[in-house]
C-alpha positions as CSV (number, residue, x, y, z in Angstrom):
1,M,202.0,65.7,28.0
2,N,203.8,68.3,29.8
3,N,205.2,66.9,33.2
4,S,205.2,70.4,34.8
5,K,203.4,71.1,38.1
6,K,201.0,73.6,36.1
7,Y,198.6,72.6,33.2
8,K,199.6,74.6,29.9
9,L,196.5,75.8,28.8
10,A,196.4,77.4,25.1
11,V,193.3,80.1,24.6
12,V,193.1,80.5,20.5
13,P,190.4,83.0,19.3
14,K,189.1,82.7,16.1
15,V,189.3,86.7,15.9
16,Q,192.2,88.7,15.6
17,W,192.9,91.5,18.1
18,Y,192.7,94.3,15.4
19,N,189.6,93.0,14.1
20,Q,186.4,95.1,14.7
21,Y,184.6,92.0,16.3
22,A,187.5,91.5,18.8
23,Y,187.3,94.4,20.6
24,A,183.5,95.7,20.3
25,Y,181.6,95.7,23.2
26,G,180.5,92.1,23.8
27,S,182.9,90.3,22.2
28,Q,184.4,86.9,23.6
29,H,187.4,87.8,21.6
30,D,188.6,91.1,23.0
31,Y,192.4,90.3,23.8
32,F,193.1,92.5,26.8
33,H,189.7,91.5,28.6
34,T,190.0,87.8,28.1
35,K,193.4,88.2,29.8
36,S,191.9,90.3,32.5
37,C,189.1,87.5,33.0
38,L,191.7,84.5,32.7
39,K,193.8,86.1,35.5
40,V,190.9,86.4,37.7
41,A,189.5,83.2,36.7
42,S,192.7,80.9,37.0
43,K,193.8,81.9,40.8
44,E,193.9,78.9,43.0
45,L,193.7,76.6,40.0
46,D,197.0,75.2,38.7
47,I,196.8,76.4,35.1
48,E,198.9,78.4,33.2
49,Y,197.5,80.3,30.1
50,K,198.6,81.9,27.1
51,I,196.4,83.8,24.4
52,I,197.7,82.5,21.2
53,Y,196.4,82.8,17.7
54,L,196.3,79.9,15.4
55,K,199.1,79.9,13.5
56,S,201.1,80.4,15.9
57,F,199.6,77.8,17.7
58,L,199.8,75.2,15.0
59,K,203.6,75.2,15.3
60,K,203.6,75.0,19.2
61,Y,201.1,72.7,20.2
62,S,202.9,70.3,21.5
63,E,204.5,72.9,24.0
64,F,200.4,72.8,25.9
65,D,198.6,70.3,27.8
66,G,195.7,71.5,26.5
67,V,193.7,74.1,23.8
68,I,190.6,76.1,24.2
69,F,189.1,77.4,20.8
70,I,187.0,80.6,21.3
71,G,185.2,79.9,18.0
72,L,186.0,77.6,15.9
73,S,187.5,78.5,11.8
74,K,188.0,75.9,9.3
75,E,191.5,75.2,10.4
76,A,191.0,74.7,14.2
77,M,188.0,72.3,12.9
78,Q,190.5,70.3,11.3
79,F,192.9,70.1,14.2
80,L,189.9,69.1,16.5
81,K,189.4,66.0,14.4
82,L,193.1,64.8,14.4
83,D,194.3,62.5,17.5
84,H,196.7,64.9,18.9
85,R,198.4,64.1,22.5
86,I,196.6,67.3,23.7
87,D,193.3,68.2,25.3
88,K,191.1,70.0,23.3
89,Y,188.2,72.0,24.1
90,T,186.0,75.0,22.5
91,W,183.8,77.7,23.4
92,S,181.9,78.1,20.2
93,F,178.5,77.8,18.1
94,N,178.4,74.6,16.4
95,Q,175.0,73.9,15.7
96,I,175.4,73.5,11.6
97,E,178.9,71.4,12.7
98,W,176.7,69.0,15.3
99,I,173.9,68.5,12.8
100,N,176.1,68.0,9.3
101,N,179.6,66.9,10.9
102,R,179.6,65.8,14.2
103,D,182.4,63.6,14.0
104,I,184.6,67.0,14.3
105,F,183.9,66.5,18.3
106,K,185.0,62.7,18.3
107,N,188.5,63.8,19.8
108,T,187.3,66.8,22.0
109,K,186.8,66.6,26.0
110,I,184.5,69.2,27.1
111,I,182.3,71.4,24.7
112,F,181.4,74.8,25.4
113,E,178.1,75.4,23.3
114,Q,176.8,78.6,22.7
115,S,173.6,77.5,20.1
116,T,170.6,77.2,22.7
117,R,168.9,74.4,21.1
118,D,169.1,71.0,22.9
119,L,171.8,68.9,20.3
120,S,172.5,65.8,23.3
121,T,171.2,63.1,20.2
122,Y,174.4,64.4,18.5
123,H,176.8,63.8,21.1
124,H,179.5,61.6,21.2
125,N,179.9,59.4,24.5
126,N,183.1,60.9,25.6
127,N,182.2,64.6,24.9
128,I,180.7,66.9,28.2
129,V,178.8,69.4,26.9
130,Y,177.9,72.5,28.7
131,Y,175.7,75.2,27.4
132,T,177.8,78.5,27.8
133,P,176.6,81.4,26.5
134,L,178.2,84.8,25.3
135,G,178.3,87.9,28.2
136,F,179.9,91.3,28.6
137,Q,182.6,93.0,29.5
138,G,181.9,93.7,33.2
139,D,184.8,95.9,33.6
140,K,183.6,98.7,31.5
141,R,182.2,101.9,33.3
142,I,178.4,102.1,33.0
143,P,177.7,105.6,32.7
144,K,174.3,107.3,34.2
145,N,172.3,109.1,31.4
146,K,169.9,111.2,32.8
147,R,168.6,112.7,29.3
148,M,167.5,110.0,27.7
149,R,166.1,112.0,24.7
150,Y,164.8,109.5,22.8
151,D,162.1,106.8,23.6
152,I,163.7,104.0,21.9
153,V,167.7,103.3,21.0
154,F,168.4,100.4,18.9
155,N,172.0,99.0,18.4
156,G,172.5,96.7,15.8
157,T,172.4,96.4,11.8
158,L,169.5,96.8,9.9
159,D,170.3,93.9,7.1
160,R,168.8,90.7,7.2
161,S,168.8,90.0,3.8
162,R,170.6,86.2,4.2
163,R,167.0,85.3,5.4
164,L,164.2,83.2,3.1
165,T,161.7,85.5,4.7
166,A,161.0,89.1,6.5
167,T,164.2,89.9,5.2
168,E,163.7,93.7,6.5
169,H,161.9,92.6,9.3
170,R,164.4,95.2,11.6
171,K,163.7,97.8,9.4
172,D,160.2,97.5,9.3
173,I,159.7,97.3,13.1
174,I,161.6,100.4,13.4
175,L,159.4,101.9,10.4
176,G,156.2,101.4,11.9
177,L,157.0,102.8,15.4
178,L,158.5,105.9,13.5
179,K,155.1,105.8,12.1
180,K,153.5,105.8,15.4
181,G,155.1,108.9,16.6
182,H,158.1,107.4,18.7
183,T,161.4,109.0,18.5
184,I,164.1,106.3,17.8
185,I,168.2,106.5,17.8
186,N,169.8,103.6,16.0
187,F,173.6,103.3,16.5
188,N,174.8,101.4,13.4
189,G,178.4,100.9,12.7
190,R,177.8,100.0,8.9
191,A,175.6,102.9,8.4
192,D,177.5,104.2,5.3
193,K,177.7,100.8,3.7
194,S,175.5,100.5,0.6
195,V,173.2,97.8,1.9
196,E,172.5,99.9,5.2
197,K,172.3,103.0,3.6
198,K,169.2,102.2,1.3
199,L,167.2,100.4,4.4
200,L,168.2,103.8,6.3
201,D,167.3,106.2,3.6
202,E,163.6,104.8,4.1
203,L,163.7,105.9,7.8
204,K,165.7,109.1,7.8
205,K,162.6,110.6,5.9
206,Y,161.4,110.2,9.4
207,K,162.1,113.5,11.7
208,N,161.7,111.3,15.0
209,F,164.6,109.3,13.9
210,K,168.3,109.7,14.1
211,V,171.2,107.4,13.0
212,V,174.7,107.4,14.2
213,N,177.4,105.3,12.2
214,K,179.0,103.6,15.2
215,F,178.7,100.6,17.0
216,G,177.0,101.3,20.7
217,N,178.9,101.0,24.2
218,P,177.4,101.0,27.4
219,K,176.3,104.4,27.5
220,H,174.6,104.1,23.9
221,Y,172.3,101.5,25.5
222,T,170.7,104.4,27.6
223,E,170.1,107.1,24.9
224,G,166.6,105.5,24.9
225,K,163.9,105.2,27.5
226,Y,164.0,101.3,26.4
227,S,166.6,99.8,24.6
228,L,165.2,97.5,21.9
229,H,166.5,94.1,21.1
230,L,165.7,92.3,18.0
231,P,166.9,88.5,18.7
232,F,166.7,87.1,15.2
233,H,169.5,85.9,13.0
234,E,170.4,85.9,9.3
235,L,171.9,82.1,8.6
236,G,175.5,82.6,8.2
237,S,175.9,83.1,4.5
238,K,173.9,82.5,1.2
239,E,175.0,78.9,1.3
240,G,174.0,78.5,5.1
241,I,170.3,79.5,4.2
242,Y,170.3,75.7,2.5
243,L,172.2,73.4,4.9
244,N,170.5,71.5,7.3
245,W,170.1,73.2,11.4
246,G,167.9,70.2,12.4
247,M,165.2,72.6,12.7
248,T,162.1,73.4,10.7
249,R,161.9,76.5,8.8
250,K,159.8,78.0,10.8
251,E,161.9,77.4,14.1
252,L,164.8,78.3,12.2
253,E,163.4,82.0,11.3
254,D,161.5,82.8,13.9
255,S,162.8,81.3,17.1
256,N,166.0,82.5,19.1
257,W,168.3,79.7,18.7
258,L,171.6,81.9,19.9
259,N,171.8,84.4,22.1
260,N,173.7,87.1,20.6
261,W,175.9,90.0,21.7
262,D,173.4,92.7,21.8
263,I,171.1,91.2,24.5
264,Y,174.3,90.7,26.9
265,R,175.3,94.5,26.0
266,C,171.5,95.6,26.9
267,I,172.2,93.6,30.5
268,G,175.6,95.0,30.7
269,A,174.6,98.7,30.4
270,K,171.8,98.0,32.8
271,S,169.1,99.5,30.3
272,N,165.5,99.2,30.0
273,I,165.2,96.2,27.9
274,I,162.1,95.3,25.2
275,T,162.8,92.0,23.8
276,F,161.0,89.0,22.7
277,D,159.3,86.6,25.5
278,C,160.9,83.3,25.0
279,P,162.7,80.6,27.3
280,E,166.4,81.2,26.2
281,I,166.3,84.9,27.0
282,K,164.5,84.3,30.2
283,Y,167.6,81.5,30.9
284,L,169.8,84.7,31.5
285,G,167.7,85.9,34.2
286,L,165.3,88.2,32.3
287,S,161.9,88.5,33.7
288,E,159.0,90.6,34.0
289,N,160.4,92.2,37.0
290,N,163.4,93.6,35.1
291,C,162.7,93.7,31.6
292,S,159.6,94.0,29.0
293,F,158.7,91.5,26.6
294,Y,157.2,91.2,23.3
295,K,155.5,87.8,22.3
296,N,155.2,87.9,18.5
297,D,157.8,86.6,16.1
298,P,158.8,88.1,12.9
299,S,156.4,86.3,11.3
300,N,154.2,89.0,13.0
301,I,155.6,92.4,12.1
302,E,152.8,94.1,12.8
303,G,151.9,92.3,16.0
304,I,155.8,93.4,17.2
305,I,155.1,97.1,16.6
306,K,152.1,97.1,18.3
307,E,153.4,95.4,21.5
308,V,156.3,97.7,21.7
309,S,154.6,100.6,21.2
310,E,152.4,99.9,24.2
311,I,155.1,99.1,26.3
312,V,156.9,102.6,25.3
313,N,153.3,104.6,26.2
314,S,153.7,102.8,29.6
315,N,156.5,104.4,30.5
316,V,157.3,101.7,32.8
317,Q,161.0,101.7,34.0
318,K,162.4,98.1,34.9
319,K,166.0,97.8,36.2
320,I,168.3,95.0,35.9
321,S,169.7,93.6,39.5
322,N,173.5,93.2,40.2
323,S,172.9,89.2,40.5
324,V,171.5,89.2,36.9
325,W,174.4,91.6,35.5
326,Q,177.2,89.8,37.5
327,Q,176.0,86.4,36.5
328,N,176.3,87.3,32.8
329,T,180.0,89.1,33.0
330,Y,182.7,87.1,30.8
331,V,184.8,86.7,34.1
332,E,181.9,84.7,35.4
333,R,182.0,82.5,31.9
334,W,185.7,82.2,32.4
335,K,185.6,81.1,36.0
336,F,183.0,78.4,34.9
337,I,185.1,77.0,32.0
338,L,188.3,77.1,33.8
339,S,186.8,75.1,36.8
340,K,185.8,72.4,34.2
341,I,188.8,72.4,32.6
342,S,190.7,72.2,35.9
343,E,188.1,69.0,37.0
344,I,189.1,67.1,33.9
345,K,193.0,68.3,34.7
346,Y,192.8,66.1,38.1
347,L,190.4,63.4,36.7
348,S,192.8,62.3,34.2
349,K,195.8,62.4,36.8
């Protein structure tokens, strides 16, 4: 343990700064944005932070009092398991690890958990666990888009083949909405990849559809009168399909067990959101006052199409409040994280 006044904290992102996931709008791995958040969040705290990548950290870990891993690689999980004289924290999605190998966290002081599920039965007695979801970069300018040439904008990829059922539900929903005459634009950063191209070819037959080969930034979330969010996930990998996730197959495929980047981007852009009606989404501050909801899960594609179409036809504009916007920024997440680490620091003196 370092004896200087400042508590030296290593911040170790899983994703390197040059990776597309590191600098995408909504990423918690963005080096420069993380640095600016840490600068604000560490004010008036006796914490000295350094963003450092894993290989360098493993060589220098004895120089730090604590480490927080942003996302967990296999190497990071191995480090967590060992009994080093350094405080360990993680901000990551850990559901599979909790269910299948919870001893990874036996030496971890605080776990800032991204899974929306109640995993308390898997916690160790020495773990402090806080649900700490993702966020968005609050320093990005929100442009005013007055044209809104499309009824619906969807930001994201269509391929969900790493599910067991409804593997093309995103494509099927958009296709159904096109057949109802709605104009749709898809910002899809993998539009030129073979799997995506095959799905998109079916949609491109419709004159009321357009695809742009890029991932959305704030202005793209208001290209449509409504920003459609489809929050269901693939299971990580082909192998992941057969892992124990601690849920029934129905829950795993048709419930919302992780709030992904896209809902935060929608909030960040203050778009007119359509999303799934579930407690996890409403926890973020979304309600009937600032958001439109559909109630059907992916097992009922036709039900989703009908609901979304009715919402679009209603032409009701709903607005994200400044308070909901602010509470979901990454700087607020980092203020919370550093305040909790600071509490541990003083308790351990």
